[in-house]
N, C-alpha and C positions, 0 to 999 in steps of 0.2 A: 368407456373412450375417455382416455387422459385431454387435458385442456389444458395448452403453453399457457396458459393465464394461470397455470396453478404449479407451476413449475421453476426451480431456481439453481443457477447456475451459483459455484461457492470452489475455492482451492484454499489448498495450502500449499507454502515453499516446501518442497523435500531439500535436506543438509544431503543423503544420496540418491543420486540421480531412482529411478523406477523404485524407492521404496518410501511408502505413504506416510508420510510425516506424523507423529503424537504430539497434537496440536489441534486446535478448535482453526477452523477454517473461515474462511473471511466471503461474506458474499461480497459477488460483483454484479452490477447493472447491467446486464445484457439486452439486445435488442431482439436477437435469434441467434439460435446454432444451427451447424451441421458436425456437432463431434460423432462418429463413428469408428467401428473396428475394422473395417474394408478387409476380409479376410478375403483373397484369393483360393479358387478351388480350381480343380484340372478331372475331367470326366476320366473314368476307366478306359485304357485301350483294350482290353481284354476282348476278345471275340467271342460271340455267343450263337450260336444257330439261331435262335427264335430272336434274337434281333433288337434284347434288350441292352440298357446299361448296365454296367456291373455294378460301378459304383461312383461318388461324386468323396474325391478326398481334396483335405485340405492342404495348400502349398504353404502358405504364407498368409501374414497377417499385417497392417502399417495401420496403427491406432493414428487418429488425426481428423484434422477439421477447421472448423473455424467459429469463431464468436465475434458477434456484432458487436458495437456500442457507441453510445452519446457520448462525446467528449464532457467530464464531469471533473473537475480539480480534483483530485487524491485517488481518484477511479482507479485508473491503471495502471497508475508508476511502478509495480511490483510487475506486471506485465513487461513494460518500460524497460525496465532493468534487462530482460527476457531476451527481447529483441533487438539491443545493444551491446547483449553481451558484454554487459559496466553495472556499474554500483551506482546509485548515486553519491554525491559527493556529500561531505558534512555539510550542514548550514552554517554559513557564516552568520558570525553575531562579535563581527567590530563594532566597535562605540569609540569616539573621545572628542574631548573638545578641544584638538590641537592641530584639525582635520581644515585643510583649506583646500579653493580650487584656484586652480593658475586658469586662464582663459583663451592664454596666447601659446601657452606648450599643449594645453588639452592634458593638464595631469591631476590628477590629487595627490597632495601632499599630506604630509605630518612629520612633527619634529621626533615625537616616541611612539604614538600607537604603530603595531605592526601587520603588512599587509600581505605579508606570505604566505598565507592561509590560499589568497585568492588565483585562480589559475590565470595566466596568460590566454584569452579566449573567450573566457565568460562572462557573464552579465550578468551586471551587481544591481540592485535597487539600494538608489541615497535617500535617507530621511532627514528630517530637523535642517537643512539649510533653507535658506535666504532665497537661492535662485536655482539651486541645480537639483532636486528632489525628482527624481524619478528613475529611471532604465538607463544603465552607463554600458559600452559593452569594451571591456579590457582586453585590449592587447599586446601589452607588455608589463612585468612587474618586481619591482623592486620591494624594500622590507619597508620602504616610508615613501614609496611614490608606486600609481597607476598612470600607468598612460590610455588614454580612450580615445577611440576611436568611432566612426559611424554618428555622430553626433559630437558639438561644440557645448562646448564649457561654457561658462559664466565667471568670471574672476570674482571669488569672495574671498575673505581673509577667513580665518579660526576664531574660535571662539565659543560659534552655537555647538550644541552636542548634537555630534553627526552621527547617524547610526550605519551600516552597511549591512545589507543582508544575501542572500544568492545560494541555490544549489545547482547542480549542474550534471548530467549523465552525457557522454559520450560512445562513442562505438569502440570495442574492445573485446576481448577473448576469452571471458569468464562466463560459464555456461551456466544459466540458473532454469529448474526445472521445478515443476508443479505436478500435485496432485489435483486436477481438475472434478468436480464431483456436480452430477444434474440430478436432483431430487421431485420427480413426480410425486407430489404432495396427496395430489387425490388418490392416488391406487397404494403408495406406501412402496413405492422401487425407489432405489439408488444405481444411478451409472455412474463407476468413477472409471477414470484415467491415468496411469501413472507414467511418472517420467516426460509428461506435457513441456515441450520445449517449443517457444516462437520461430517459430521459421522469416514469415512474413508477416510484416506489418504495413497496414494501407491505411492513410487518413485522409479525407476532403474537407475543405472549407467551400461551401459553395452559398453564392445569394439565394437569397431567401430560404435556408436551411440550418441546424443545427450542425456542429461542428460534430463528424460522426468518424468509425473506424473500425477495423476489421485487424483481427489477430489472425493467424495462422498457425495451426499445433500442429506436429507430429510426436510421438512420444514411444513408451515401449508395450503396454500392456493396457487391456481393458476390464471391468470386472462390473456384477451387478450382485448386491445386498441390499438388505431389505429394512438398514438403519445405516445411520450415516456412518463413513468410515473417519469422520474427525473424532476430536476428544472434545467434547462439552457441545455447549451451545457455540454456533455460528457467529462471530463477531459481524458486527451490522455491515462494515465497507461505508465507503464515502454516500453521505446524505446531501452532497452538496447539489448546486442546481445546475441543470444540464446549459453548456457555452451555444452561444448562436453565433453566428457567422453577419447578422444585421448588427447586433450593438457590444458585440463583445471582440470583435477583431479589430485591431489597428495594428500604426506603424509597419505596414506591409515594407520594407527595405531590398533595393537589390542595388547589389554593387556598391553599399553603405551607405545610400542615400534614400530616402523615403520617396516610393512611388506616388509622385502627386500631381503629374500633367496628364495623367487617364485613370482609366477603371478598372479594376481586376473583377469578374466575374466569378472565377474561378480559382484554387488551387488545390493540389491533391501531391502526397508523394507516397512512393513505398519502398519497404525497405526488404530486401532477402537477402537472406543468410544462408541460403543454399544448403540446405540442413538436410542430409541424407539419410536415409535409419540400413543399418546393417544387420543383415538375417546372419543366421547360422544354425547348423547341425543342432536338432532338440531343441528350438526354441519356438515356439509358436509367438510372434510379436516380431519387434525388435531387438537384437542382441545390444544395442547400444547405438550414438547419433554422432555424425562426424557433421562438421559444419565445413562451410566452404567461404567464398569472397562475403564479404559484406558491401551487397549493391543497391547503392542509395539512387531512385532515379524519379524525377517530379515532373509539373505538370503545372504551366499557368493559362487561364484564358482570359486575355486582355481585350479591351477596347481598341482595336488598331487608333494610334494616332501621331505619328511618325514614324520614321524608319530608319531609330537610336535601336530599337531593341533586335531590327533585323540585320542590323550592320551587327551586334556581337556576335549573331550565331553565323553571318558570312566569314568573318575574321576572327573565330573561333576566339573569342576573346575570354580572358579567366575573369569569372564573377563572383557574384556572392548573391544568398539571398535569406532572410528570416522574412519571419511573423510573430506579431504577439498575438494572444486569445487572453481575456481578463473578466472575470466575473465574480462578482463581490468581491474585489480588494485582492484578489486569487489570480494569480498568472501563470502561464507559460508561456516559452521563448523561443520557437522552434528554429533552428538556427542552420545552413548549410553552408559553411563559414569560404567554401572553394567551390565553385562549379562551375561549367562550360555546358552549352544550348546544342541540343544535340538535334533539336529538329525545329522550323517556324513556318508553320502553314497560315498564310495569310489570304483567303479563299472569298468569294464573294455567292453567298448563298443563295440569292434572289432579292427581288425588290419590296420591297419595305421590309428588309431587315439588317442588322447591322453586322461589316466589317467585322470579324474577330481577327485577334493575331494568339495562334495556340503554341506556345512553346511548351517545348520538353527541355528541361537537363538532364547533366550526371554531375552529379555528387563525386568528385576526388579528394584527395588526402589534404591535407591544410600541412604544407611544409615546415610551418611553424610550430603549430598548435599538436598536428600528429592528429588529427581525428577528421572523419569524415562528415559526422553532423555530429549538433547537441542540440538536447532539451534540459532547458533553464528553467527555474518553478520557483516561485514566490508565495509564501501562504500569505493571512491576512497580517 
């Protein structure tokens, strides 16, 4: 008997789709998986006078399944790239003593420090100031000026050594695939799935819980060996603490403002890339993959306070939504810069219970930034 406690998921980033990379794989901290081969079969239609079934024929296979995880900084970053079909931007490393803050125009200015590596729509982290340290959402970028939205700066003259950091991941069109391996250490068995692409990503933040996620994969084929297909000892992977929804979630923003007049019980979102496997004669598994729309949806369950959110649903109001998760001074900010509410259910469940407002939203492309959702990350 094999024990689940003796298994390990690890992965290697492929340079060519479906080909096992010659690299050391990286361990991934999962909570469960349903990875399988999903072979389809057809019974033979041959007629026999003894009423027996002649054969069971393999007619196709669809490698894939899910991996569930608890969010920890750095853990899912490669898989998040696959989910959004893009790559993390280079880490910002901007610093200067000529940087000032204008609380009237809500801008960060400099005389010579170059801000052009910042993207319009990106969150940045400011450090070293007297009054403006923290996270700021940039709406427009010039070489020596950043225009800030979703928050108000405090006027501060230059002179201090200011640093600006950050990295952003947005939805794009570049496929990223993996060879994923599961080791059964107590049995000396290794299963590996090649060409694995994240078809869907789902994440949930709920009261009294840790932040969790589910990655749904589709790939090329599956193999079994008695030793790892990676090269050498695997990399350890993230050892950061698991992030929770009690002490680690803050600054939940809707429409550019922090939600402060009510409380949120849960937030979840999903990214569906609508990936489909392409079958071909002579291939058991998928001959290739093709992606469809990047469909981003979400839900929030809030304690009903007034009719302002319901009015936005009725009036088809364009809004935005973001939330921040921080642990040990390491942060992710999940942002949907343009959304519309697709549902709003306010119902009475019964006496001695709270009235909840359960809202669904659809993320749509932002006309200026050019993306549907973004994830910003900040190391310590």
